[in-house]
Structures are given as structure tokens and as C-alpha cells.
N, C-alpha and C positions, 0 to 999 in steps of 0.2 A: 504494500500500500504506500502510495506516494505521500510526502509530507503535506501537500495540499489536501489530499483526501483525508489524512488523519486530522488535520485542522478542521475541515468541514464536519467530519464525524463528531468530533468533540463539541463543536459549536452548536450543532443541530440536534444531537442525540444524547448528550450527556445528562444523566439524571443526578441531581444534587443529593448528596448524603446529608443526614441530619447533623446539624451543628449545634453548639451550645446556645442557649437562649440569648437573644440579642445579637447573635452573629450568624443567623441561619443563612444558608446559601440559596440562591435562585438563579436560573438561567433562562434564555429565549432568543428569538431572532427578529430583527426589524426588517422592513421592506420599504420600497419606494412608493410614490404616490401617483395613481392614475389620474387623468383629467376628469372633470365633472364630478368630483366627489370630495369628501372631507379629508382625504389623505390618510396615510398610515401614521401612527403616533411618533415614529422616530425615523425621519428621512436621512439622518446623517450618521447614525451609529446603530450597531446591532447589539442585542443582549442575548446570551445563549443559554439554553437548557431549561427544564421545568422547575418551578418552585415546589416545595413539598410542605403540605399541611399536616399537622399532627392530630387534627380533630376529625379524621375520617375523610371519605371521598368528597371533593368539592362539587356537590351535585349541581348547584346553580351555575357554576362556571362551565361545567361540561354541558349543561343544558343550553346555555347561551351559545356556546360554540356549535352545538348540534343544530340549533335553529338557524343560525346564520349560514351554516354550510348547506342546510337543506333548502333554504330560501334561494341561495345563490345557484344551486344545482338545477332547480326547477325553473328559474328565471332565465331571461335572455342573456344575462351577463356572462354565464359560463359558456355559452355557445353549444351546449350539449342537448338542449331540448329542441327536437326537430319541429315542434309546433310553431316556433318563431321564424323558421325559414333560414335563409343564408343571405350573404351579401347585403344589398341595400335594404331588403326586407328585415333582416336581423338588426341592422343599424337603426332603422326606424322604430322597430319594436323596443329596442333598448332605450331610445330617447323617450318613448311614450311610457314605458315601465318606470323609468327613473322619475319622470315628471309626476306620475301617479302616486308613487310611494315616498318620494324624496321631498325635502324642504325647498320650496321656492320662496325666497325672502319677500318678494313683492306680493305674492298671494297670501302669505302668512300675515304680513303687516296690514294687508287690505281686508283681512277677515273672510277670505274666500271659504265657501262651504267645504268642510273636510280638511282644510288646511291645518286646523288646530291639532289634528292627530298626527300629522306628518313628522313632527320632531321625535315621535316614538317609533313610527314605522320605518323611518329612515335609518334607525340604528341597526336594522337587520338586512339592509340592502347594500351590496358592494358592487363596484364597477367592473372588476376583472379579478383574475386569479391572484395577481400580486397584491392587490388591495386586500382581498379576503385573507390570504395567508399571513400577511404582515400584521393585520389587526388581531387575528385569532391567536397567533403565536404570542403576542404581548398579553392578551387576555389569559392565555394558558399559563404564562410565566408568573404574572403578578396577581391573577385573580384568586388562585387557590388560598394563599396565605391571608389575603385580605378578606375573603369570604369566611375563613375560619375565625378571624378576629371579630368580624361584624355580626356573624350569624347569617343563616341562609335567607330568612325573610328580610332582614334589614339590608343585606347586601343586594338583594333583588331590587328593592325599592330605591336604594342608593344608586345602583347602576342605571336604572331607567330614568329616575328623576334628574340625576346629574347630567346624563347624556342628552336628554331632551332640553334641559336648561342651557347647555353649551351650544346646541344648534340654534335654539331660540335667540340666544344672545348674539350669535353671528348674524342671524336674520335681522334682528333689530338694528344692528350697526350697519347693515347693507340693505336697507328697506327697499331700495329701488332696483335691486339686482333680480334678474330672472334666471340666473344660473342655478341649476339643481344641485342640492347638497345632500349627499348620502354617505353612509358609513358609520361604524361604531367608534370612530376615533375620539369623539368628545367624551363618551362614556368610559372608554379605556384610559383616556388621559386622566379622568377623575380617579380611576383605580390607581394609576401611577402616583397621583398626589396623595391619596390616602396611604399607599404603601410607603411613601417617603417618610411620612410622619410616624407610622406604626413600626417600621423596620428599617431605620436609617443605617444600621450597621450590618445589614444583610450583605453578604459578599456576592457580587454580580460579575460574571464573566462577560466582557464587552469586546466587540470587534470594531475598530475605528478605521475607516477607509484610508485616512491620511497617515495611519501607522502601519500600512500594508496588511491590514486585517489580522494583525497579531492578537491572539487571545490574551487579554490582560484582565486581572481581577481587581475590582475596586469596590468600596462600600457603595451601597445603593444611593446614599446621599450625594456622592460625587457624580455618579452616572446620571441620576435624574435631574440634579441641578444643572448639569451640563446640557441635558436634553431641553430643559426649560429655557435656558439661555438661547439655544439654537432656534427654538420656536419663536421666542421674542424677537430675535434679530430678523428672522424671516418675515414675521408679521409687520415689523416696522420698516421693512424694505432695506435694512442694513446688511442682511446676509443673503446668501443664495437660496432661493426657494421657488417652487413652482407657483405661478400665479393662480392655478386652479385648486390649490390646497387652502382650506379654511384654517389657517394657523390660529386665528382668534378663537375658534371653537376649541382648539387644543389647549390654549392658555386658560380660557374660562373653565373648561372641564377640570384641568389640573388644580386650579385655585379652589374650585368648589370641593374637590376631593380632599385636598390638604386641610382646608378650613373646617370641613365636616369632621374629619378625624381629630383635628385639634380640639374642636368644641366638644366632641363626644368622649374623648379619652384622655384629655389633658388632666394631670393630677392637680387637684385643688391645693392651695397653700394650707399647710397644716398649722393649726393654732394650738400651741401647747398650753394645756390648762395650768393654772397657777399651782405651785407645789404646796402640798398640805403643810400646815404649820407644825413644827416639832414641839415637843413638850417644853414648856417654859416660854414659848412665843405666843403672842396674842394673834388671834385671827383678825384679818382686816375687816 
């Protein structure tokens, strides 16, 4: 096996072993961003291998991945459903499908019938294979441990609510846009934000293109903060990014996830009770 094959195998297939509390390991892979969608959470860096939860099977995480994959396979985005035809017919079907289930900011801002539900339906629609695999890999990596910590019901509501809010925020900031926005990136960005607060010391194996894709291990706080800076630079036009990617939705989702975890799990300041008076002392 060549060194490149060994590197790819470790990056995409390594299963993290259990580590001491506060230093648990997690791995996974990022992908690029197709046009006409919300993009993948990490356009510039990849994270490798699955996280491991100690509280049992991450049922919700697996269910979300299964639903997204099923929706993609039966829809026109995969190109596998013969009902949508080929060539120009397939391209037209994709456009109509994305417009039906995705967020169109102008329609959402204008209160078009059915538009209010699209921030939720868009979370399960993806533009192509690269878009789907990039998002699902990040959900697989960071979702399990986050779900374990939040609990299944709370994680489900958090994922759907934060994802819809991220897409709605992008639509509000671009109320005149008629470009369709699809993908789970906003929700997965919220998972990343929550993960950063909950497991900042988790070790993450990362592959950076500008470092020749060498697998390097960093704490999650280093990788995710670096990711956030990349998103911010792309959103403000200071960095290189695709104009078809809704970086603002990534930033909003990440902020919602981090603030939710901070508000839910931050430790309140301990107030020490006054020491009891010893014999011979007077009580206040």
C-alpha cells in the first residue's frame, strides 16, 4: 500500500479509541461546496474519522444521516432516479426540486405560501454527491458526542431549530435574493459550535491542503476556531470562497450552537456559605 493510500485510509476510516474525559478523540472529512446550495461546513480543511459516544448508539445522528441520504437518492440531485430523465430534463427537474424544497430568500421574506416551512425542508436537500458526503461526514464526526451530551430529544430539537434559524437569518440578510439555498450546513455548523464548547480538548485529526494534506492532531478548539475564522473571512469577502456558498448561515449556525451550549451547560458561580461559628465566637 502506497503512503498516499495509507494516509487516505487513516483519514477516512480510522475509528477513534476512547480517551480520558476531557481529551476524547474525534475524526471526519470535509468537502467542497457545490453551487446553488448552503455549502459544506469546512471548505478549507478536513477533519478525519468518527467520534465515539459512551452513552450508546447515537440514534438521532444516524437517523438524520439516513434521511438525508434517502432524500438525496430518490431526488434528482443524485442522478440515479430515472423518473427525472437525463440531460436538460434532469437539469430542469433539479432546479424545480430545489426551488420547491429549498429556501428562496425573496419568497420567505415576502411570506409566500409554504415558504415558512422551507428552512426545515431545506436541511434535508443536497445539491450533489460532494455536498451530501461533506455534510454527512461532519455530522457523523461531531454529532454523536454532542447528541450524547444533549440527549436525543433535545439534540433533535436543537438540530432542527438551529439549522432553520441559520437559513432564516441568511434569508433575512439577503431578502431580495432569488437564489435557492439548500443543505444541512447551518444545522451542522450549530453542532460544531456546541461541540467546541462541550469538548474543547477533544483531539481532532485534520488535513490542511496548504500543508500537503499531512494528518496532524490538534485540540478541537484550534481546528474549529480556525474553521470559524475561514468562514468569517469568506463571508466578509476577505478570503477565498465560492460566491454560491451561504457563509453567513454557517456563522449564524455556529454562534447559535456555541451560545446554546454555553447557556445550557455553563457552570454557575459557586457561592460559598459562611463558615459556622466555632465555640466561643458569636454568631452574626
